N, C-alpha and C positions, 0 to 999 in steps of 0.2 A: 136103621138108616133114616135120615131126615127125609120125609116125603117131599119137602119143598126143594131139596137139593138136586140139581140136574145131574143125571147119571151118565151122560154122554151117549154114544151110540156104537154099534158094532158093525164091522165090515168083514165079510168073508173074502179071502184073497182068491182072485181068479187066476187062471193059467197065465194070462198076459202079465199080471202084476207080480207073479211069483219070481223070486230071485232078487227083488229090490231090497236094499238096506232099509231098515225101519225108519231111520231119520229121513231118507229121501222120500219114502212113501208118505210120511206125515207132511212133508213140505208140499206135496201135491194136493193133499186133502185139507190142509189148513192154510189156504192161500192168504197172503198178507201177514201171517204170523212170523215174527223174526226167528231166525235160526236159534238164537240164544234161548228163546222161550221154548222152542221145540225140544232142545236138549235138556232143558230144566224139567219139563214134564216127564221126559223119559227117565231121567235120573231119579225122580221122586217116585217112580213106579206107577204113575197115573196112566201111562200107556201100558196095556197088557196084551200079550199074545197067548191065546188059549189059557187065559186067567193067570198067566205068569209074567213077572217082571222080566224085561229083556234089555239088552244093551243097544245103543244106537246102530251098531254095525251088524246086528242080527239080520240075516237074510230071510225074508218071508217065504213061506212055502205054500203051495197050492192047498186051499181049504183051511189055512190058518184063520183063526177068528181074532181080529184086532179090535181092542176097545179104544175108541177115540174119545178122550175126556172133553168135557166142556171147557172152552178156553175163553176167558174174558178179555176182549180186545178193547184197548183204549180208543178214544175218538180219533187220535192221531193215526193209529194203525188202520182203522176203518177208512179214513180219508185216503190212505195210500192205495186201497183197493179201487176207490172211485177215480183217483188220479190215473191209475193204470188204464181204466177204460177210456180216458180222454187221450192217452198217449200211444196206445197200441194199434190204433186204426191204420197207421202206416204199414203195419205188418201184412195186412191184407193185400196191399199193392206189391209187396215184396215176394209173394209166393211165385216160385218158378215152376214147380211141379208138385202134384199130390196124387197119391193112390191109397189103397187100403193099408199099405205098409209104411209109406214114407211121406214126409212133407219136406220140401226143399225150398229154402229161402235165399234171396239175394240180400243178405243182412246189411242194413245201412250202417255207415260209419258212425261212431259215437253211441251206438246202442250196445249195451252189455248183453251177453248171452243168457245171464241169469242174475237174480238179485244178490245182494251182498256188498260188503265194503262200502256201506253208506247208501247203497241204492235200494229202493223199495221194490223194484221189479226189473226184469230183463226180458229178453225174447221169449224164453220158455214160459215165464209167468204170464206174459201178454197173450201168448197163443192159447194158454189154458183158459183165459178169460174169453177170448174170441171164439173158442170151440169148446163150450162146456159139455157138449154131448160126447166128445171124444174121451174115452176112459183112460187112454194111455198116451202120453206125450213126453218123450225124454230126448235130451240132447245126445247125439251120437258122438260128436266131437265139439271142440270149442274154437272160437276165434277171439282174438284180442278185441277189446271194446272199440278201438280206433281203426280196426281192420274191417273192410267190407268184403262182401262176396258170398260164395256158396257155403251154406250152413245146412247140415243134414240132421233131421229130427225123425226119430222112430215113432210109429203109431202102434206098434206091437212089441211085446217083450221078445218074441222070437226074432223079429227084425233087428232089434237092438243087439241081441246076442250075436247074430250072424255078422253084423257090421263091425262090432267090437272085435270079433275074431279076425276079420279081414284086416283091420287096423293092426292087430297084434302080429299078424303074419306078413305085414307089408303088402297086402293084396289090394290096397286102395291107393290110387295115385292122386295127389293134390298138386295143382300148379297155381302159382301166384304171379301177379305182375307187380313190379316195384320200380319206381323211378329213383335212381341213385346218383350220388354226387360223382362228377368227373367222367373220364373216358375209360370205360371198362375194356381193357385191351383184348383179352382172350375171348374168342367167340363163345366158348364154353369153358366152364371151370368148376371143379369140385372143391368145396371147402370142408375139410375134416378137422374139427377142433372141439375138444371137450368143453361142456358148458356147466357152470356151477351157479346155482341160484342163491342169492343173498337177500335177506330182508333188512331194510333200513329201519331206523327208529320211527320213521313216519308211517311204517307199515307197507310201503311200496316194495315191490319185488324188482331187483336189479340182477340181471344175468351177465356173467363175465366168462370169457375164455379162461379156463383154469385147468391145469393138469389133473387136479383132484375131482373134476367134474365128470358128468356122464358123457359117454361117447356120442358124438353128434355129427351128422353129415347133411350138407345141402348142396344140390347141384344147380348151377346158374348158367343161363344161356342168354346171350345178347339178342334182344328183339329189335332194337332201334337205337341209334346214337344221335345225340344232339350236340350243340355247341359246348354246353357245360354239364350235361347230364347224360345218363344212359338208361334206357328202358330195358329191364331184364326180366326173364322168366325164372322163377325160383321153384325148385322141386325139393321139398324136404324129404330125406330118406328116413330120418328119425323125427320124433315129434316133441321136441323140448320146448319149454316156455321161451317165447321171444326168439326162437332159433334163427329165423330168416333175418330178423333185424340185427341180431348180434353178429351173425356170420357175415352179413354185408358190411357192417362196421369194421370187423376184423380184417376183411379183404381190402379195406381202405376206401370203401364206397358206401357211406351211411345213407339210409333211405330218407327221402325228402319229408320234412316236417315230422321226424321222429323225435318226440319230446324227451326221450330217455337216452337214445343212442345216436342222435343226429348231429348236424353241423349248422350252427346258427347263421354263419356267413352264407352257406349254400342256400339255406331257406330264404334268406333275404333276396337272393337273385330270382327266386320263383314267385315272389309276391306280385310281380308284374302280370302274371297270368292268373291272378286271383285264387291261388291255391292256399288253403289254410288248414289242411288236414293231412294225416299220414297217407302217403301214396303207397299203400300196400293193399292189394285186392286179390282175394281168392277167386281166380278166374275160372277154374274148372275142377271137376271131381270125377274120377272114373272108378267104378267098383262093380261087383257082381250083385245083381238085384237079389235080395234075400228070398224071393218067392219064385220068380221066373228063371233064376240062375243065369240070365243073359247079361252080357257086358252092358253096363249103363253108364253113359257119359253125359254130363250136363255142364253148361257154361253160364256164367253170370255176367251180364254186360256192365261195363264201367258206368259210374254215375256221372252226372253232368259236370261236376267240378274236375274230376280226373280227365274226362274227355276234353274239356275246355283247355286244360293245361297242356295236353298233348297237341292240340290244334295250334296253340300259340307257339310251342317249341318247334313244331314242323314248319311253321311260317317264318321262323327266325333261326334257321339252322346255320346260316352263314354269319 
């Protein structure tokens, strides 16, 4: 072996880290390294577990010894890390609650939950920069980039598994507020329509109601009515991509400033109240705390733009 060639380093998997896919584990420990490079070094066998080559989907076990190879990062990749430091400070102000198991944010609109699709970082990468001493930080669920509101992050593997199981068994209730086009007649309404995800040539994901899609259900309740719009509370029973946005459109009431499923004419009527972002906000989350086992409910206040829009609409109801 060349004595001048760096040999990387080894990490012994703790109980909290056990159960993670190898690729996800590497993304945590190689901050700023593109996913494409992570997959490449795994395929080449440069990443080894217990001195053996593994696949990206291999789930790490307690006491596994993982070899992390030396990774040469370009200056561009390094600059992404420093750019992250400049941009994630807003996340400190977004923390709603934190304990040994959980960290809960009021995610700002326009912030992705994780890096990818041309983004060098997201919420989870930013939190790992802000909290370098926290050994485990993983998203429990996701929000669309343009959706604001309650976002749940696990600080322990055991908490992540508990909360994932609650999502799987529909033990977690999520409520959203959305401003939609027109007068929503029914005080409450259930939309049951299968959703099929399609990828465009541009790489964007578009979801449509389609009989060949996955079963999907959203419950809507009117919160407040205005002259040309309705504020509704949406509770997704299933958790499909863009579900609330597509089901609202399917019901004939697209959400304000939805750049994929919205109505341009409706959006123009709202520019007078200075709204220029998707009016979809994850207002509350209710679940069983993974340690105390008590019912835990948290709410995230609307941001200034959404509040200002509602104030204007209330003042101009007639």
